[in-house]
C-alpha positions in Angstrom: 156.7 69.8 84.8 154.6 67.3 86.8 156.6 66.2 89.9 154.5 63.4 90.8 156.7 60.4 91.2 156.1 57.2 89.3 154.4 54.2 90.8 156.6 52.6 93.2 157.6 48.8 93.0 159.1 46.3 94.9 162.2 46.9 97.3 165.5 45.3 97.8 166.6 44.0 101.0 168.9 46.4 103.0 171.9 44.1 104.4 175.3 45.6 103.4 177.8 47.7 105.2 180.7 49.6 104.0 183.4 46.7 103.6 180.5 44.8 101.6 180.4 47.9 99.2 184.1 48.1 99.1 184.4 44.5 98.0 181.8 44.9 95.3 183.2 48.0 93.8 186.8 46.9 94.0 185.8 43.5 92.3 184.1 45.5 89.6 187.1 47.6 88.9 189.3 44.5 89.1 192.7 45.9 89.8 194.4 42.8 89.2 192.9 42.1 85.7 193.5 45.8 84.6 197.1 45.6 85.9 197.5 42.1 84.2 196.0 42.9 81.0 195.3 46.7 80.7 198.9 47.7 81.4 200.5 45.8 78.5 197.6 47.0 76.1 198.1 50.7 77.4 201.9 50.4 77.1 201.5 49.5 73.4 200.0 52.9 72.9 201.8 55.2 75.4 205.1 53.4 75.9 207.0 53.7 79.0 204.8 56.1 80.3 202.0 54.2 82.1 202.4 55.9 85.7 201.8 59.3 84.0 198.6 58.2 82.0 197.2 56.5 85.2 197.7 59.7 87.2 196.5 61.8 84.2 193.1 59.8 84.0 192.8 59.8 87.6 192.2 63.5 87.6 188.9 63.7 85.8 187.7 60.3 87.6 188.1 62.0 90.6 185.8 65.0 89.8 183.2 62.2 88.5 183.7 60.5 91.9 182.8 63.7 93.8 179.9 64.1 91.5 178.5 60.7 92.3 178.9 61.1 96.1 177.0 64.4 96.4 174.2 63.1 94.1 174.0 59.9 96.4 173.7 61.9 99.4 170.6 63.8 98.2 169.0 60.9 96.1 170.3 57.4 96.7 168.8 55.0 94.0 170.0 51.8 92.5 169.5 53.5 89.0 172.0 56.2 90.0 173.1 58.2 86.8 169.9 57.1 85.1 167.9 58.6 87.7 170.2 61.7 88.4 170.6 62.6 84.8 167.0 62.3 84.1 165.9 64.7 86.9 168.6 67.3 86.2 169.1 67.3 82.4 166.6 65.4 80.5 165.0 62.0 80.7 166.2 61.1 77.2 169.7 61.4 78.4 169.0 60.0 81.7 167.8 56.8 79.9 170.7 56.9 77.7 173.1 56.9 80.6 171.2 53.9 82.1 171.3 52.0 78.8 174.9 52.4 77.7 175.9 51.3 81.2 173.9 48.1 80.7 175.4 47.4 77.0 178.8 48.4 78.2 178.7 46.0 81.2 177.4 43.0 79.0 180.2 43.8 76.7 182.6 43.9 79.4 181.2 40.6 81.0 181.9 38.9 77.6 185.5 40.2 77.4 185.9 39.1 81.1 184.5 35.7 80.3 187.3 35.2 77.9 189.8 36.7 80.1 188.8 34.1 83.0 188.9 31.4 80.4 192.4 32.4 79.3 193.6 32.5 82.8 192.3 29.0 83.6 193.8 27.4 80.5 197.2 29.2 81.2 197.0 27.6 84.6 196.3 24.3 83.0 199.6 24.8 81.0 201.5 25.8 84.0 200.2 22.3 85.5 201.4 20.5 82.4 198.2 20.0 80.7 198.6 21.5 77.0 196.2 19.0 75.4 192.5 17.9 75.9 190.9 15.3 73.8 193.5 15.8 70.9 192.8 19.9 71.0 196.0 21.8 71.9 194.9 24.3 74.4 195.6 27.9 73.3 195.2 30.8 76.0 195.3 33.3 73.1 192.2 31.6 71.2 188.9 33.4 71.6 186.8 30.2 71.2 188.6 28.3 73.9 188.7 30.9 76.2 185.2 31.8 75.7 183.9 28.2 76.0 185.9 27.7 79.4 184.7 31.4 80.7 181.1 30.7 80.0 181.2 27.7 82.6 182.5 30.3 85.2 180.1 33.0 84.3 177.0 30.6 84.8 178.3 29.8 88.3 178.9 33.2 89.4 175.6 34.3 88.0 173.9 31.7 90.2 176.0 33.0 93.1 174.8 36.5 92.6 171.1 35.3 92.5 171.4 34.4 96.3 171.9 37.8 97.2 174.7 40.7 97.4 175.8 39.7 100.9 176.8 36.3 99.7 178.5 37.7 96.8 180.3 40.3 98.8 181.6 37.7 101.0 182.9 35.6 98.2 184.6 38.8 96.7 186.2 39.9 100.0 188.0 36.5 100.2 189.0 36.6 96.5 190.3 40.4 96.8 192.5 39.5 100.1 194.4 36.8 98.0 194.6 38.9 94.9 196.1 42.0 96.8 198.4 40.0 98.9 200.0 38.5 95.5 199.8 41.6 93.8 201.7 43.7 96.4 203.9 40.9 97.2 205.2 40.5 93.5 205.0 44.2 92.7 206.9 45.2 95.5 209.6 42.6 94.6 209.6 43.6 91.1 210.2 47.4 91.9 213.2 46.5 94.3 214.8 43.9 91.9 213.6 44.7 88.4 216.7 45.2 85.8 215.5 48.3 84.3 216.3 51.7 86.0 213.6 53.9 87.2 213.0 57.0 85.5 211.1 60.1 86.2 210.3 60.4 82.7 207.8 57.5 83.3 205.7 60.3 85.0 206.0 62.9 82.0 202.9 63.0 80.0 204.4 65.5 77.6 206.7 62.6 76.5 203.9 60.3 75.3 204.5 59.9 71.5 201.4 62.0 70.2 198.1 63.6 70.7 196.1 60.5 69.6 198.4 58.4 71.6 197.7 60.5 74.7 193.9 60.5 73.8 193.8 56.5 73.4 195.9 56.0 76.5 193.4 58.3 78.4 190.5 56.2 77.2 192.2 53.0 78.0 193.0 54.4 81.7 189.4 55.5 82.2 188.5 51.9 81.6 190.6 50.6 84.2 189.2 53.1 86.7 185.6 51.9 85.4 183.7 50.1 88.1 184.2 52.3 91.2 180.5 53.4 90.8 179.4 50.0 91.4 179.4 50.9 95.1 176.5 53.2 94.3 174.3 50.8 92.5 173.8 48.8 95.8 172.8 51.9 97.6 169.4 50.7 98.4 170.9 47.6 100.0 173.3 49.3 102.3 172.1 50.4 105.8 173.5 53.6 105.4 173.5 55.1 101.9 176.6 57.3 102.9 178.3 54.0 103.1 177.9 53.8 99.1 179.7 57.0 98.7 182.5 56.1 101.1 182.9 52.7 99.5 183.1 54.3 96.0 185.9 57.0 97.1 188.0 54.4 99.1 187.9 52.0 96.0 189.0 54.9 93.8 192.0 55.9 95.7 193.1 52.3 96.4 192.9 51.7 92.6 195.2 54.4 92.0 197.8 53.2 94.3 197.7 49.7 92.9 197.9 51.0 89.3 200.9 53.1 90.0 202.5 50.4 91.9 201.8 48.0 89.1 202.7 50.3 86.3 206.3 51.0 88.1 206.7 47.3 88.9 206.1 46.3 85.2 208.5 48.7 83.8 211.2 47.9 86.2 211.0 44.2 85.3 209.8 44.0 81.6 211.1 46.1 78.7 208.5 48.1 76.4 208.5 45.5 73.8 208.0 42.8 76.5 205.0 45.0 77.9 203.2 45.4 74.8 203.9 42.0 73.4 202.3 39.9 75.9 198.6 41.0 75.9 196.4 38.8 78.0 199.4 36.7 79.2 201.3 39.8 80.6 200.9 38.9 84.2 201.9 35.6 83.9 205.0 36.6 82.0 205.8 39.2 84.8 205.5 36.3 87.4 207.7 33.8 85.4 210.4 36.7 85.2 210.3 37.1 89.0 210.0 33.6 90.5 210.1 29.9 89.5 207.3 27.5 89.6 205.1 27.0 91.7 205.4 30.5 92.9 205.3 32.0 89.6 201.8 30.6 89.0 200.5 32.8 91.9 200.0 36.0 89.9 198.2 33.9 87.4 195.7 32.6 90.2 195.3 36.1 91.2 194.3 37.1 87.8 191.8 34.1 87.4 190.4 35.4 91.0 190.0 39.0 89.8 188.5 37.9 86.5 185.8 35.7 88.5 185.2 38.6 91.0 184.6 41.1 88.2 182.0 38.7 86.4 180.1 38.5 89.5 180.7 42.4 90.4 179.6 43.3 86.7 176.4 40.9 86.9 175.3 42.6 90.3 175.1 46.3 89.3 173.6 45.8 85.9 170.9 43.8 87.4 170.3 46.6 90.0 170.3 49.3 87.2 167.8 47.3 85.2 165.6 46.8 88.1 165.6 50.7 88.9 164.6 51.1 85.2 161.8 48.5 85.2 160.0 50.0 88.2 160.0 53.0 86.0 158.4 51.3 83.2 161.3 52.2 81.0 162.2 48.5 80.8 159.8 45.5 80.9 158.6 44.1 84.2 160.4 41.1 84.2 163.7 43.2 85.2 161.9 44.6 88.4 160.9 41.3 89.7 162.2 40.8 93.4 162.8 37.2 94.5 160.7 36.4 97.8 163.3 34.2 99.0 166.4 36.0 98.3 165.3 39.7 98.2 167.1 40.3 94.9 166.2 40.8 91.3 166.8 37.1 90.8 165.2 36.7 87.2 167.0 39.8 86.1 170.4 38.6 87.2 169.8 35.2 85.5 169.1 37.2 82.3 171.9 39.2 82.3 174.2 36.2 82.7 172.2 34.8 79.4 172.7 38.2 77.6 176.6 38.1 78.5 176.9 34.5 77.2 175.2 35.4 74.0 177.5 38.7 73.4 180.5 36.3 74.5 179.5 34.1 71.7 179.2 36.8 69.3 182.8 38.0 69.9 184.1 34.6 68.3 184.2 36.6 65.1 187.5 38.2 66.3 189.5 34.9 66.5 192.3 36.3 68.6 191.9 37.2 72.2 194.4 40.0 72.2 192.1 41.7 69.3 189.0 41.1 71.1 190.3 42.9 73.9 191.3 45.9 72.3 188.1 46.3 70.4 186.0 45.9 73.6 187.9 48.1 75.7 187.9 51.1 73.0 184.2 50.7 72.5 183.3 50.5 76.2 186.0 53.3 77.1 184.1 55.9 75.0 180.7 55.1 76.2 181.8 54.9 79.8 183.4 58.4 79.3 180.0 59.6 78.0 178.0 58.2 81.0 180.7 59.7 83.4 180.2 63.2 81.9 176.6 63.4 81.5 176.5 62.2 85.4 178.9 65.0 86.3 177.1 67.7 84.3 173.8 66.4 86.2 175.6 67.1 89.5 176.7 70.6 88.1 173.2 71.6 87.5 171.8 70.0 90.7 174.2 72.0 92.9 174.5 75.1 90.6 173.2 77.5 93.5 176.1 76.6 95.5 178.1 78.9 93.2 176.2 82.0 95.0 175.9 80.5 98.5 179.4 79.1 99.2 182.1 79.6 96.4 184.5 76.9 97.9 181.4 74.4 97.8 180.5 75.6 94.5 183.9 75.0 92.8 183.8 71.2 94.4 180.2 70.6 93.7 180.0 72.7 90.3 183.2 73.7 88.7 185.1 70.4 89.1 182.6 67.9 87.7 182.1 70.4 84.9 185.7 70.5 84.0 185.8 66.5 84.3 182.8 66.2 82.2 184.3 68.6 79.4 187.6 66.7 79.5 185.9 63.2 79.1 183.7 64.5 76.1 186.5 66.1 74.4 188.7 62.8 74.8 185.9 60.7 73.4 185.1 63.0 70.5 188.9 63.3 69.7 189.3 59.6 69.8 186.1 58.9 67.6 187.3 61.3 65.0 190.9 59.9 65.0 189.1 56.4 64.5 187.0 57.8 61.6 190.0 59.5 59.7 192.2 56.4 60.3 190.7 54.2 57.5 188.3 54.2 54.5 186.7 51.1 54.8 184.9 49.0 57.4 186.0 45.3 58.4 185.3 43.5 61.6 189.1 44.1 63.0 190.4 45.7 66.3 192.8 47.6 63.8 189.7 49.0 61.7 189.1 52.5 63.0 185.4 52.4 61.6 184.8 49.4 63.4 186.2 50.8 66.6 184.0 54.1 66.1 180.7 51.9 65.0 180.7 49.7 67.9 180.0 52.6 70.5 178.1 54.5 68.2 175.7 51.5 68.1 175.4 51.3 71.6 174.5 55.2 71.8 171.8 55.0 68.9 170.3 51.8 70.3 169.9 53.7 73.6 167.8 56.6 71.9 165.8 53.9 70.1 164.9 52.0 73.3 164.2 55.5 75.0 161.6 56.2 72.0 160.1 52.7 72.7 159.9 53.4 76.4 158.2 56.6 76.0 155.6 56.1 73.4 155.2 52.5 73.8 155.5 51.7 77.5 154.3 55.1 78.1 156.8 55.4 81.2 156.1 57.9 83.6 159.8 58.7 83.9 159.6 60.6 80.8 156.8 62.9 81.9 158.3 63.6 85.6 161.9 63.4 84.8 162.2 61.5 88.0 163.0 57.8 88.8 160.9 56.2 91.4 162.0 57.2 95.0 163.8 54.5 96.6 162.9 55.7 100.1 159.1 56.3 99.4 157.1 54.7 102.1 155.5 52.4 99.9 158.7 50.9 98.9 160.0 50.6 102.5 156.6 48.9 103.4 157.6 46.0 101.2 161.0 45.5 102.4 161.5 42.0 103.9 
């Protein structure tokens, strides 16, 4: 194999520290949004076993995080999984990892756009505004929530253009407010909730069925998704090790918040209340614990979380596409770095435009709750695939440690492999259950074929795009199996 690295391109500006990386990763994971919406959706599948499913999903994700951290130490690159998998396994799978992360994030941005709009409409209702120009405001309407959310998406995209440092500062402020409100309300709910605490909440064997366990795990994996955003800015941190630390700090913090939130929700709300309120779950939780205006604080926190996660979704996606562009696996437009801001400004704007277009397409599913379920299931499957391939890349890259130091080998090879196998088995089982659950196709969150077809379309389109990159763009990535070296002297020479 030819090991000559592909031509280098423009470099990103190094300006971030550890706390900036934590802010970006935590905003991308969006704990408040996951608690406010994801817990209700997950409870509809696993019942009153949210703490159990969150703990169970954390185990493979922890193995994945370890794989990301080790790979980042030896090869920091904005493309992360795309570069690591391409070098350690095959460029085809490496490209697929980069591609599915892009399309999954764009789908996530479309979903979060609607969630942001829903939170704002709910806030308007709390303020007494229930109608505008003769139109009754409905926080459950996909059309209304998407229209409002798109305005916010445009604003946060423009902010992201100016640089990750500016974005990180904004997200830090939003996160502080979110976490203060979240900790306060969840702590109060745990102390005063009318429903008795039960150790059965932590028993995964009490989950109703194997299919419920599989879907619950996939939904929980989706909740943890985003910690790796810290690794997409590893070329913009002053020390690449800060990206690893930020990712692990974020992941452990999310576990604590998810356990706190799930226990609090189950202390305050019944199973029917948990599963029945969907995107309005956090607002209902706040209303049960306090009167207005204090009851509106969780809703404000949800809105801030959604806004931050919109921006945090735009930033890593633009960086991933930047890395792919300089390898000529994507077009040159994604690799243009702004002379003023030192960011992939044009690519960032295009990501926002694509997310807006996908958000508009989601209008074929009229109810927000159904759109959320369809998006989460599709994204969950492709994220599980991406994580699994990255973990396998780490196992292959560090396999020699099994002979040199068995303790290091267990951490670097065995645990990532087990994590990867569990996620692949999970996605495969859930895909099969979707396939066998119906005998026809319709655009509905209750239709198994639709739920299966969406992630399959993301994966198949990735192989088609890879074929175009290899044989039409003639990308050197497919010959060398390596991405552009972020630390190459030619890159650093262009750093502003």
